[in-house]
Structure formats: structure tokens, C-alpha cells
TIGU-791774 format. One record per residue: x, y, z of N, C-alpha, C, CB in turn; chain; residue number from 0; residue in one letter. Coordinates in steps of 0.05 Angstrom, whole numbers, padded with zeros to 5 digits. Glycine has a CB too. Layout:
// residues N
rec n_u:X	n_v:Y	n_w:Z	ca_u:X	ca_v:Y	ca_w:Z	c_u:X	c_v:Y	c_w:Z	cb_u:X	cb_v:Y	cb_w:Z	kette:A	nr:NUM	rest:A
...
//
This chain:
// residues 77
rec n_u:00304	n_v:00176	n_w:-00500	ca_u:00293	ca_v:00149	ca_w:-00495	c_u:00263	c_v:00150	c_w:-00498	cb_u:00301	cb_v:00141	cb_w:-00466	kette:A	nr:0	rest:M
rec n_u:00253	n_v:00130	n_w:-00513	ca_u:00225	ca_v:00128	ca_w:-00519	c_u:00210	c_v:00118	c_w:-00494	cb_u:00220	cb_v:00111	cb_w:-00543	kette:A	nr:1	rest:A
rec n_u:00187	n_v:00129	n_w:-00490	ca_u:00170	ca_v:00120	ca_w:-00468	c_u:00150	c_v:00100	c_w:-00478	cb_u:00156	cb_v:00144	cb_w:-00454	kette:A	nr:2	rest:I
rec n_u:00148	n_v:00077	n_w:-00465	ca_u:00129	ca_v:00056	ca_w:-00473	c_u:00104	c_v:00059	c_w:-00455	cb_u:00141	cb_v:00028	cb_w:-00471	kette:A	nr:3	rest:K
rec n_u:00081	n_v:00057	n_w:-00467	ca_u:00056	ca_v:00059	ca_w:-00452	c_u:00042	c_v:00032	c_w:-00453	cb_u:00038	cb_v:00081	cb_w:-00464	kette:A	nr:4	rest:I
rec n_u:00032	n_v:00023	n_w:-00430	ca_u:00018	ca_v:-00002	ca_w:-00428	c_u:-00010	c_v:00001	c_w:-00441	cb_u:00016	cb_v:-00011	cb_w:-00399	kette:A	nr:5	rest:W
rec n_u:-00018	n_v:-00019	n_w:-00455	ca_u:-00044	ca_v:-00020	ca_w:-00467	c_u:-00065	c_v:-00027	c_w:-00446	cb_u:-00046	cb_v:-00040	cb_w:-00491	kette:A	nr:6	rest:K
rec n_u:-00089	n_v:-00015	n_w:-00448	ca_u:-00110	ca_v:-00021	ca_w:-00429	c_u:-00127	c_v:-00045	c_w:-00436	cb_u:-00127	cb_v:00003	cb_w:-00425	kette:A	nr:7	rest:T
rec n_u:-00123	n_v:-00055	n_w:-00460	ca_u:-00138	ca_v:-00079	ca_w:-00469	c_u:-00119	c_v:-00099	c_w:-00481	cb_u:-00160	cb_v:-00071	cb_w:-00490	kette:A	nr:8	rest:H
rec n_u:-00127	n_v:-00124	n_w:-00480	ca_u:-00110	ca_v:-00146	ca_w:-00490	c_u:-00111	c_v:-00147	c_w:-00520	cb_u:-00118	cb_v:-00173	cb_w:-00477	kette:A	nr:9	rest:S
rec n_u:-00092	n_v:-00162	n_w:-00531	ca_u:-00091	ca_v:-00165	ca_w:-00560	c_u:-00115	c_v:-00181	c_w:-00570	cb_u:-00065	cb_v:-00180	cb_w:-00568	kette:A	nr:10	rest:V
rec n_u:-00123	n_v:-00202	n_w:-00556	ca_u:-00146	ca_v:-00217	ca_w:-00564	c_u:-00171	c_v:-00200	c_w:-00564	cb_u:-00150	cb_v:-00241	cb_w:-00545	kette:A	nr:11	rest:N
rec n_u:-00174	n_v:-00183	n_w:-00543	ca_u:-00197	ca_v:-00165	ca_w:-00542	c_u:-00198	c_v:-00146	c_w:-00565	cb_u:-00197	cb_v:-00150	cb_w:-00516	kette:A	nr:12	rest:D
rec n_u:-00175	n_v:-00136	n_w:-00573	ca_u:-00174	ca_v:-00118	ca_w:-00596	c_u:-00184	c_v:-00132	c_w:-00622	cb_u:-00145	cb_v:-00108	cb_w:-00600	kette:A	nr:13	rest:F
rec n_u:-00174	n_v:-00157	n_w:-00626	ca_u:-00183	ca_v:-00171	ca_w:-00650	c_u:-00212	c_v:-00177	c_w:-00649	cb_u:-00167	cb_v:-00198	cb_w:-00652	kette:A	nr:14	rest:I
rec n_u:-00222	n_v:-00186	n_w:-00626	ca_u:-00251	ca_v:-00192	ca_w:-00624	c_u:-00268	c_v:-00167	c_w:-00627	cb_u:-00257	cb_v:-00206	cb_w:-00598	kette:A	nr:15	rest:L
rec n_u:-00260	n_v:-00145	n_w:-00616	ca_u:-00275	ca_v:-00120	ca_w:-00619	c_u:-00276	c_v:-00110	c_w:-00648	cb_u:-00264	cb_v:-00098	cb_w:-00601	kette:A	nr:16	rest:K
rec n_u:-00253	n_v:-00113	n_w:-00661	ca_u:-00252	ca_v:-00106	ca_w:-00690	c_u:-00270	c_v:-00123	c_w:-00706	cb_u:-00223	cb_v:-00108	cb_w:-00700	kette:A	nr:17	rest:T
rec n_u:-00271	n_v:-00149	n_w:-00701	ca_u:-00289	ca_v:-00167	ca_w:-00715	c_u:-00318	c_v:-00162	c_w:-00708	cb_u:-00281	cb_v:-00196	cb_w:-00710	kette:A	nr:18	rest:L
rec n_u:-00323	n_v:-00154	n_w:-00683	ca_u:-00350	ca_v:-00148	ca_w:-00675	c_u:-00362	c_v:-00125	c_w:-00690	cb_u:-00351	cb_v:-00143	cb_w:-00644	kette:A	nr:19	rest:K
rec n_u:-00345	n_v:-00106	n_w:-00697	ca_u:-00354	ca_v:-00082	ca_w:-00712	c_u:-00361	c_v:-00090	c_w:-00741	cb_u:-00333	cb_v:-00061	cb_w:-00712	kette:A	nr:20	rest:K
rec n_u:-00345	n_v:-00107	n_w:-00753	ca_u:-00348	ca_v:-00114	ca_w:-00781	c_u:-00358	c_v:-00142	c_w:-00787	cb_u:-00323	cb_v:-00109	cb_w:-00796	kette:A	nr:21	rest:K
rec n_u:-00360	n_v:-00159	n_w:-00767	ca_u:-00368	ca_v:-00187	ca_w:-00769	c_u:-00348	c_v:-00204	c_w:-00784	cb_u:-00395	cb_v:-00189	cb_w:-00782	kette:A	nr:22	rest:T
rec n_u:-00341	n_v:-00197	n_w:-00809	ca_u:-00322	ca_v:-00212	ca_w:-00825	c_u:-00303	c_v:-00192	c_w:-00838	cb_u:-00336	cb_v:-00231	cb_w:-00846	kette:A	nr:23	rest:A
rec n_u:-00278	n_v:-00200	n_w:-00841	ca_u:-00257	ca_v:-00182	ca_w:-00851	c_u:-00235	c_v:-00199	c_w:-00863	cb_u:-00246	cb_v:-00163	cb_w:-00829	kette:A	nr:24	rest:I
rec n_u:-00221	n_v:-00188	n_w:-00882	ca_u:-00198	ca_v:-00203	ca_w:-00893	c_u:-00174	c_v:-00201	c_w:-00874	cb_u:-00190	cb_v:-00191	cb_w:-00922	kette:A	nr:25	rest:T
rec n_u:-00157	n_v:-00221	n_w:-00877	ca_u:-00133	ca_v:-00222	ca_w:-00859	c_u:-00116	c_v:-00197	c_w:-00862	cb_u:-00117	cb_v:-00247	cb_w:-00866	kette:A	nr:26	rest:E
rec n_u:-00113	n_v:-00187	n_w:-00886	ca_u:-00096	ca_v:-00164	ca_w:-00892	c_u:-00108	c_v:-00139	c_w:-00878	cb_u:-00094	cb_v:-00159	cb_w:-00922	kette:A	nr:27	rest:K
rec n_u:-00134	n_v:-00135	n_w:-00879	ca_u:-00146	ca_v:-00112	ca_w:-00866	c_u:-00143	c_v:-00113	c_w:-00836	cb_u:-00176	cb_v:-00110	cb_w:-00874	kette:A	nr:28	rest:E
rec n_u:-00147	n_v:-00137	n_w:-00825	ca_u:-00145	ca_v:-00141	ca_w:-00796	c_u:-00116	c_v:-00137	c_w:-00787	cb_u:-00155	cb_v:-00169	cb_w:-00788	kette:A	nr:29	rest:L
rec n_u:-00097	n_v:-00147	n_w:-00802	ca_u:-00069	ca_v:-00143	ca_w:-00795	c_u:-00061	c_v:-00114	c_w:-00796	cb_u:-00051	cb_v:-00160	cb_w:-00812	kette:A	nr:30	rest:F
rec n_u:-00071	n_v:-00099	n_w:-00815	ca_u:-00065	ca_v:-00071	ca_w:-00818	c_u:-00074	c_v:-00055	c_w:-00793	cb_u:-00078	cb_v:-00059	cb_w:-00843	kette:A	nr:31	rest:T
rec n_u:-00099	n_v:-00060	n_w:-00785	ca_u:-00109	ca_v:-00046	ca_w:-00760	c_u:-00094	c_v:-00056	c_w:-00735	cb_u:-00139	cb_v:-00050	cb_w:-00757	kette:A	nr:32	rest:S
rec n_u:-00088	n_v:-00082	n_w:-00735	ca_u:-00073	ca_v:-00094	ca_w:-00713	c_u:-00045	c_v:-00082	c_w:-00710	cb_u:-00071	cb_v:-00125	cb_w:-00716	kette:A	nr:33	rest:F
rec n_u:-00031	n_v:-00079	n_w:-00732	ca_u:-00004	ca_v:-00069	ca_w:-00732	c_u:-00003	c_v:-00039	c_w:-00725	cb_u:00010	cb_v:-00074	cb_w:-00758	kette:A	nr:34	rest:S
rec n_u:-00024	n_v:-00025	n_w:-00730	ca_u:-00025	ca_v:00004	ca_w:-00722	c_u:-00027	c_v:00006	c_w:-00692	cb_u:-00048	cb_v:00018	cb_w:-00736	kette:A	nr:35	rest:K
rec n_u:-00042	n_v:-00012	n_w:-00680	ca_u:-00047	ca_v:-00011	ca_w:-00651	c_u:-00023	c_v:-00023	c_w:-00636	cb_u:-00072	cb_v:-00025	cb_w:-00644	kette:A	nr:36	rest:E
rec n_u:-00013	n_v:-00046	n_w:-00646	ca_u:00008	ca_v:-00060	ca_w:-00632	c_u:00033	c_v:-00061	c_w:-00650	cb_u:-00001	cb_v:-00089	cb_w:-00624	kette:A	nr:37	rest:F
rec n_u:00049	n_v:-00040	n_w:-00649	ca_u:00072	ca_v:-00038	ca_w:-00667	c_u:00094	c_v:-00057	c_w:-00660	cb_u:00082	cb_v:-00009	cb_w:-00665	kette:A	nr:38	rest:K
rec n_u:00095	n_v:-00067	n_w:-00636	ca_u:00117	ca_v:-00085	ca_w:-00628	c_u:00112	c_v:-00114	c_w:-00634	cb_u:00122	cb_v:-00082	cb_w:-00599	kette:A	nr:39	rest:D
rec n_u:00088	n_v:-00121	n_w:-00645	ca_u:00081	ca_v:-00149	ca_w:-00652	c_u:00081	c_v:-00152	c_w:-00682	cb_u:00054	cb_v:-00157	cb_w:-00640	kette:A	nr:40	rest:L
rec n_u:00092	n_v:-00173	n_w:-00692	ca_u:00094	ca_v:-00178	ca_w:-00721	c_u:00074	c_v:-00197	c_w:-00731	cb_u:00122	cb_v:-00188	cb_w:-00727	kette:A	nr:41	rest:G
rec n_u:00077	n_v:-00205	n_w:-00756	ca_u:00058	ca_v:-00222	ca_w:-00770	c_u:00058	c_v:-00250	c_w:-00758	cb_u:00065	cb_v:-00224	cb_w:-00800	kette:A	nr:42	rest:Y
rec n_u:00081	n_v:-00260	n_w:-00749	ca_u:00082	ca_v:-00286	ca_w:-00737	c_u:00066	c_v:-00287	c_w:-00711	cb_u:00112	cb_v:-00294	cb_w:-00731	kette:A	nr:43	rest:K
rec n_u:00068	n_v:-00266	n_w:-00695	ca_u:00052	ca_v:-00264	ca_w:-00670	c_u:00022	c_v:-00262	c_w:-00677	cb_u:00061	cb_v:-00239	cb_w:-00654	kette:A	nr:44	rest:D
rec n_u:00016	n_v:-00247	n_w:-00697	ca_u:-00012	ca_v:-00243	ca_w:-00706	c_u:-00024	c_v:-00270	c_w:-00714	cb_u:-00013	cb_v:-00224	cb_w:-00730	kette:A	nr:45	rest:F
rec n_u:-00009	n_v:-00286	n_w:-00729	ca_u:-00019	ca_v:-00313	ca_w:-00738	c_u:-00023	c_v:-00331	c_w:-00714	cb_u:00000	cb_v:-00325	cb_w:-00758	kette:A	nr:46	rest:N
rec n_u:-00005	n_v:-00330	n_w:-00695	ca_u:-00007	ca_v:-00346	ca_w:-00671	c_u:-00032	c_v:-00339	c_w:-00655	cb_u:00018	cb_v:-00343	cb_w:-00653	kette:A	nr:47	rest:K
rec n_u:-00038	n_v:-00313	n_w:-00653	ca_u:-00062	ca_v:-00304	ca_w:-00639	c_u:-00087	c_v:-00313	c_w:-00653	cb_u:-00062	cb_v:-00273	cb_w:-00637	kette:A	nr:48	rest:L
rec n_u:-00087	n_v:-00312	n_w:-00680	ca_u:-00110	ca_v:-00321	ca_w:-00695	c_u:-00115	c_v:-00351	c_w:-00691	cb_u:-00107	cb_v:-00315	cb_w:-00725	kette:A	nr:49	rest:L
rec n_u:-00093	n_v:-00366	n_w:-00690	ca_u:-00095	ca_v:-00395	ca_w:-00686	c_u:-00106	c_v:-00401	c_w:-00659	cb_u:-00067	cb_v:-00408	cb_w:-00690	kette:A	nr:50	rest:M
rec n_u:-00097	n_v:-00387	n_w:-00638	ca_u:-00108	ca_v:-00391	ca_w:-00611	c_u:-00138	c_v:-00384	c_w:-00609	cb_u:-00092	cb_v:-00375	cb_w:-00591	kette:A	nr:51	rest:N
rec n_u:-00146	n_v:-00362	n_w:-00622	ca_u:-00174	ca_v:-00355	ca_w:-00622	c_u:-00191	c_v:-00375	c_w:-00638	cb_u:-00177	cb_v:-00327	cb_w:-00634	kette:A	nr:52	rest:L
rec n_u:-00179	n_v:-00386	n_w:-00659	ca_u:-00194	ca_v:-00407	ca_w:-00674	c_u:-00197	c_v:-00433	c_w:-00658	cb_u:-00180	cb_v:-00412	cb_w:-00701	kette:A	nr:53	rest:E
rec n_u:-00176	n_v:-00440	n_w:-00644	ca_u:-00178	ca_v:-00464	ca_w:-00627	c_u:-00198	c_v:-00460	c_w:-00605	cb_u:-00150	cb_v:-00470	cb_w:-00615	kette:A	nr:54	rest:I
rec n_u:-00200	n_v:-00436	n_w:-00594	ca_u:-00220	ca_v:-00429	ca_w:-00573	c_u:-00248	c_v:-00425	c_w:-00585	cb_u:-00211	cb_v:-00404	cb_w:-00558	kette:A	nr:55	rest:A
rec n_u:-00250	n_v:-00428	n_w:-00611	ca_u:-00276	ca_v:-00426	ca_w:-00625	c_u:-00289	c_v:-00398	c_w:-00622	cb_u:-00296	cb_v:-00447	cb_w:-00615	kette:A	nr:56	rest:R
rec n_u:-00272	n_v:-00378	n_w:-00622	ca_u:-00281	ca_v:-00350	ca_w:-00622	c_u:-00284	c_v:-00339	c_w:-00650	cb_u:-00263	cb_v:-00333	cb_w:-00605	kette:A	nr:57	rest:K
rec n_u:-00266	n_v:-00348	n_w:-00668	ca_u:-00266	ca_v:-00339	ca_w:-00696	c_u:-00265	c_v:-00364	c_w:-00714	cb_u:-00242	cb_v:-00320	cb_w:-00701	kette:A	nr:58	rest:I
rec n_u:-00270	n_v:-00358	n_w:-00740	ca_u:-00268	ca_v:-00379	ca_w:-00760	c_u:-00252	c_v:-00366	c_w:-00784	cb_u:-00296	cb_v:-00389	cb_w:-00770	kette:A	nr:59	rest:R
rec n_u:-00233	n_v:-00381	n_w:-00794	ca_u:-00218	ca_v:-00371	ca_w:-00817	c_u:-00224	c_v:-00390	c_w:-00841	cb_u:-00188	cb_v:-00370	cb_w:-00812	kette:A	nr:60	rest:T
rec n_u:-00228	n_v:-00377	n_w:-00864	ca_u:-00233	ca_v:-00392	ca_w:-00888	c_u:-00215	c_v:-00381	c_w:-00910	cb_u:-00263	cb_v:-00391	cb_w:-00897	kette:A	nr:61	rest:T
rec n_u:-00206	n_v:-00398	n_w:-00928	ca_u:-00190	ca_v:-00390	ca_w:-00951	c_u:-00208	c_v:-00379	c_w:-00973	cb_u:-00173	cb_v:-00413	cb_w:-00961	kette:A	nr:62	rest:S
rec n_u:-00202	n_v:-00356	n_w:-00983	ca_u:-00218	ca_v:-00344	ca_w:-01004	c_u:-00205	c_v:-00351	c_w:-01031	cb_u:-00219	cb_v:-00313	cb_w:-01001	kette:A	nr:63	rest:M
rec n_u:-00180	n_v:-00344	n_w:-01034	ca_u:-00165	ca_v:-00352	ca_w:-01058	c_u:-00136	c_v:-00354	c_w:-01049	cb_u:-00169	cb_v:-00333	cb_w:-01082	kette:A	nr:64	rest:K
rec n_u:-00119	n_v:-00361	n_w:-01066	ca_u:-00091	ca_v:-00366	ca_w:-01059	c_u:-00079	c_v:-00343	c_w:-01043	cb_u:-00075	cb_v:-00371	cb_w:-01084	kette:A	nr:65	rest:R
rec n_u:-00071	n_v:-00349	n_w:-01018	ca_u:-00057	ca_v:-00329	ca_w:-01002	c_u:-00075	c_v:-00309	c_w:-00988	cb_u:-00038	cb_v:-00315	cb_w:-01018	kette:A	nr:66	rest:G
rec n_u:-00102	n_v:-00313	n_w:-00990	ca_u:-00120	ca_v:-00294	ca_w:-00978	c_u:-00140	c_v:-00309	c_w:-00960	cb_u:-00135	cb_v:-00278	cb_w:-01000	kette:A	nr:67	rest:K
rec n_u:-00143	n_v:-00299	n_w:-00936	ca_u:-00162	ca_v:-00312	ca_w:-00917	c_u:-00183	c_v:-00292	c_w:-00907	cb_u:-00146	cb_v:-00323	cb_w:-00893	kette:A	nr:68	rest:R
rec n_u:-00206	n_v:-00303	n_w:-00901	ca_u:-00228	ca_v:-00288	ca_w:-00890	c_u:-00231	c_v:-00296	c_w:-00861	cb_u:-00255	cb_v:-00292	cb_w:-00906	kette:A	nr:69	rest:R
rec n_u:-00233	n_v:-00276	n_w:-00843	ca_u:-00235	ca_v:-00282	ca_w:-00815	c_u:-00262	c_v:-00271	c_w:-00805	cb_u:-00212	cb_v:-00269	cb_w:-00799	kette:A	nr:70	rest:I
rec n_u:-00278	n_v:-00288	n_w:-00792	ca_u:-00304	ca_v:-00280	ca_w:-00783	c_u:-00307	c_v:-00288	c_w:-00753	cb_u:-00326	cb_v:-00292	cb_w:-00800	kette:A	nr:71	rest:E
rec n_u:-00324	n_v:-00272	n_w:-00740	ca_u:-00330	ca_v:-00276	ca_w:-00712	c_u:-00350	c_v:-00298	c_w:-00709	cb_u:-00339	cb_v:-00250	cb_w:-00699	kette:A	nr:72	rest:L
rec n_u:-00345	n_v:-00317	n_w:-00691	ca_u:-00364	ca_v:-00338	ca_w:-00685	c_u:-00377	c_v:-00333	c_w:-00658	cb_u:-00349	cb_v:-00366	cb_w:-00684	kette:A	nr:73	rest:V
rec n_u:-00361	n_v:-00326	n_w:-00638	ca_u:-00371	ca_v:-00321	ca_w:-00611	c_u:-00356	c_v:-00298	c_w:-00599	cb_u:-00368	cb_v:-00346	cb_w:-00593	kette:A	nr:74	rest:S
rec n_u:-00371	n_v:-00279	n_w:-00587	ca_u:-00358	ca_v:-00255	ca_w:-00575	c_u:-00354	c_v:-00258	c_w:-00545	cb_u:-00374	cb_v:-00230	cb_w:-00582	kette:A	nr:75	rest:S
rec n_u:-00360	n_v:-00281	n_w:-00534	ca_u:-00358	ca_v:-00285	ca_w:-00505	c_u:-00329	c_v:-00287	c_w:-00496	cb_u:-00373	cb_v:-00310	cb_w:-00496	kette:A	nr:76	rest:E
//
């Protein structure tokens, strides 16, 4: 039986800390690092988290070209 370990930081904090290090990053790069840390959450959950952070005005997403988005940190509070 596999042992599950609780994370000491929230998912939103992980995304914001990752963006704080690089300021702006592509969606694919962010999802890759996100999926390594949170293996039990999928792409649908990831998009929902990004949408919530964008509504809270913590991040900004912009379309670069077809199917590719750039995510940047607006506020780290």
C-alpha cells in the first residue's frame, strides 16, 4: 500500500512561488513543474487554479500563438 504524504504548501502558493522565481513562464513549463509536485492533480485542475488566480488578479495570462499561453505574475501578496 502506497503511503500518501501531505504537502506543506498549497497549490496556489506553489504556482505563485514558481512565477516569482521566473516572473513569466509558458503554460507548458508551469504545468510540467506543477505535475511533478502534484501528481494527483490533472490539467483540468491546473486550468481551474490558473483561472482562480487570474480572477484574484494574482497572475495574468496572454495568448502567444495558437494553443500557447504566457503566464506572468502580477501580485505576489
